[in-house]
N, C-alpha and C positions, 0 to 999 in steps of 0.2 A: 970479535972472537975471544979476546982475552976476558971480556966481561962474562961471556957464556961459560968459559972454562972456570972462572972464579966462582960462578954460581953453582957449578957442578961440585966444586970442592966443598961448598957449604951445605950441599943437599944432605938431608937426613937419610942415612942408610939403615936398613933393617939389620939387626944382628944376625949372624950366621945361624945361630940356633933357631931363630924364628923361620928363616928360610928353609932349613931342614925340616922343621915341624910342619910347615905348610906343604912341602913336597910329600911328606909321609901321609898327611891327611888327604891330599888330592889323589895319591896312589891308592889309598884305602877306599875312598869313595868311588874311584874308577873300578876297582875290583868288585865292590858291592853292586855297582850298576850293571856290570857284566853278568854277575850271578843272577840278578833279578831279571835282566832283559833276555838272557839266553833261553829260558823255558818259554817265554812269550813268543820270541821269534821262531823257536823250533816248532811250536804248535801251529803258528801261521804258515810256516814253510811246509809242514807235513800236510796241512789241509789242502794245499795246492799241488801236492806231489802224487805220483802214482803209487799204488800199493807195492809194486815190485821194488821201486826205489826206496820206499820206507823199510821194507823187510831187509833189503840189502845193506841198510845202514848208510845210504848215500845222502841223507837229508840232515843238514845241520841248521843253518839259519837262512838257507836259500833253497827254493823249491827245485826238485829234480824230476824231470819228465812232467812238465807243467800240465795240469788238467783242471777243468771246472765242473766235472761231472758231480762231485760231491756237493758243491754249492747249488747246482741245479736241482739235485735231489732234495736238499734241505728246503729250498724255497718253493719247491713244488708241493710240499706238504702244507695242508691247510692248518695243521696244528701250530706250526711256527708263527704264522700270521695271527692266529687266534691268541697264542701266548704273548706275542708282541703287543697286541692291542690291550690285553688285560694288564700286562706289566706296566705299560706306559700309563694306563688309567690309574693303577694303584700307586705308581711312583709320583705322578703329578698331584693327585688328590691327597695322598698320604703325606707328601712333603708339605703341602699347604696346611694340612691339619697340624702336623708337627711344629711348623714354624709359628702358627697362631698360638698353640698351647705353650710353647717354649717362651715366646715373647711375653705372653700374659703372666707367666710365672716369674720370669727374670726381671721384668720392669719394676714391679713393686718391691722386690727383694733388693734392688739396687739402691734403695733409699735407706740411709742409716737411721732415720727417725721412724721407721715403720714399726708399729706396735707388734710385739710377738715375732719379730724377725728371727731371733735366735731359735725360737721354738719351731718355726716353720722351716728354717734351714736344717735343723736337726731332723725333722720329720722327712724331708727330702733325702738327706744323707743316709738315713736309716734304710730306705728302699734300695740303696746301692749295695748294701751289705747283706740284706735278707730279702727273700721273696717267698711267695706262697707255694710255688712249685707248679708243675704241669697240670695236675688234677684240679686244684682250686682255680687255676687260671681258666681251664676248660669249663668249669661250672659257671664262672663269672660271664664267660662269652657265650654260654649255651643258647641264649635267646637270639644271638646274632649268627648262629651257625649257617653256613652256606649263603651268606650275604656279603656284599662289598664292605659293609661296616666291620665285619670280622677281620678284614685285612687292614683297616685304617685305624680303628680305635685302640686295640691292644698295642701297647708300646707307643702311644701317642706322644708321650713325653720321655725324653732321655735326660735324666738328672745331670749327667755329666755335661751334656750340651747346654743345659740351662745354666749351670754354674759358669761355663765359659762365657755365655752371653751376658750374664749378670756382671761378671768381672769386667767385661768390655764396657758396659754401661757405666760402671763406677769409675773406671780408669780413663776413659777416652771422651766422655761427654761431660763438660764442666757443669758443676752444680749451679753456677751462676746463671746459666741459661734457663734452668727451671725457675729460679727465683725471679728473673726478669720476666719470664712468660706469665707467671702467676700474678705478678703485679699488674700486668696488662690485661688480666682477666681470662687467661688461657686455661682451659680445663685440662685435667690429666690425660684424657683420651686424645684431645687435640694436640697436646704437647707430644705425646707418644707418636702420633701419626705424622705430624708436620715437622717435628724437630728431631726427635730421637731416632726414628727409623731412617730418615735421609742421611743422618750422620753415621749410621751403622751398616752401610752397604757391604763393607768387607766381611764383617762377622756374619751377617745374614747369608752371604754367598757361601761362606765356609760351612756353616751349620746346615744350610740347604743341601750342599753336596754330601755331607755326612749322612743325612737322612735319606737322600735320593739313592745313594749307593746301597744303603741298608734295605730299602724297599725293592730295588732292582734285583739284588742278589738273594732276597729272602724267599725261602720255600717251606720252612718248617711250619709257619702259621697256616700256609695254604694246605699242607698235608693234614693238619689237625682240624681246621675249621671249614674246609671246602669239600663238598661231595659231588658237585656237578662239574663235569669235565670242561664245559663251556666257560667256566669261571677260572680255570687254572691259569696261573701265570707262566711265563716262559720258562722259568727255572724248573718247574715240575716236568714239563715236556723234555727239557734237557736232561733231567735226572733219569727219566725213563730210557733215554738213548744211552746215557753213560753207564748207568748201573744195571739196568735191566736188559739192555741190548735190544729194545723194542724198536721196530721200524714200521711205520704205518704203511698201508697199501699204496697210497699216493707216492710216498717217498721211494718205495721199492719199485713201483711200476714205471717211474720216470727215469730209472737208472739204466745205463747200458749193462746188459746181462753179463758180459765178460768182466766188466769192472766189479759188478756185484759178486760174481763167483770168486773173484780174487780177494775178497774180504773188504770190500769198500765200506761195509758197515763200520769198520774200525775208523776209516777216514772220516766218516760222517760225524763221529764223535768229536774229532778235532774241529771240523767245520762248524759244528754246533757251538763249541766253546767260543770260537771267534765271533760268530754271529751274535751270541748273547752278551759278549764282553765289549764289543766294539763301541756301542753308543756311549758307555760310561767313560771309555778312554778318550773319545772325541770331546765330550763335555769337559773333562778334566783339563784338556789342553787350553780351553778358553778361559777357565776361571782359576787356573793354578796360581796366577799372580796374586790372588787374594790370600793364599796360604802364607805368604811371606809375612804379611801383617797379622794373620790369624795366630801364628805360632808365637808372636811376640806379645800377645795380650797379657797385660799385667806385669810385664818385665820392667817397665819404667813407670814410676809413680811421680805425681807432682805436676 
């Protein structure tokens, strides 16, 4: 017991100023978390509550007068499943295209002895500051109008994500691996596929989520380049519900009339938000651990 007491006497104690600073930081983060989570929880609770309870102001973060009529109406609409199918297709294929282009651009730029590296890097950086605009962009994509490629090829490369991936390749994959592989006769393509990419799983997961969220939430390109309703992504249908107040015949026909008369179209807006946002929330839970390493890219050299 005496030895334990003696060890406690020699234990390093954090200064009181550090303890106060940590407490202030934790309190601030708790307040920010509450501010961010409250609207999300309120939307979810409202979507499960009755219209009367919402109007009366009895809904905060927990449903009042629980009901599922709004979700039944949402899922009874063929437009929702059509939008889900298209959005999943655009997200999966678009993310694959984005990753392929980003990796092909970041890999050669990660080599310090690449000829013209500075000029290429400046060319990429220039596109981050200046763009042609909407009309030139539409003219470029004109031949792809109303096709799936109009949703995949424009914006296939994010220069910012490319720079992040290039920095990861430079800072976290030893140059000696490439030299040893080339001595053994390994080609650049084989080195990229069998050495570089397996060691870069964390950054690939982070960049893939960035791209996937962009495709999932994107609607502006669909508004510009798609003319056929059967190709619309989910966000276009959600926009019609939120901004235009449109409710198709299947959705209205499968609702309880009394609920519809009480303004259930407003509740359907909340249910549509939850239905469209839930998949990305679920995916983030499984890959959020990669963000800890992703945000530290380039912080430590050597």
